[in-house]
C-alpha positions, 0 to 999 in steps of 0.5 A: 075720097077727094072731098075728104082730102079737100076738107083736110086741105082747107082745115089745114090751111086755116090752122097754118094761117092762124099759126102764122098770124099768132107768130107775127103777133107774138113777134111784134109784141101785140096781144090779140084779145077779142073778148075784152074790148074797151067800151069806153070810146062808145057813145051813149047812143051806140050803147043803147042801140047795142043793149036794145038789140041784145034784148030783142035777140033774147026775146026772139030766142025766148019765143022760139024764132031760132 
């Protein structure tokens, strides 16, 4: 019973924290968009590294390592 209460308190605290962050962002007029980030400031070497990492992860998943 106490483990269930602990889990509820943790999830409740996380939700309250998210709501507070959202309210502060709305009050300041900022838009939190984590999916569409601007990649125009990334160097070509960083792009190549990211693409090669994505390809490696895809190959590992196709081979069944995950």
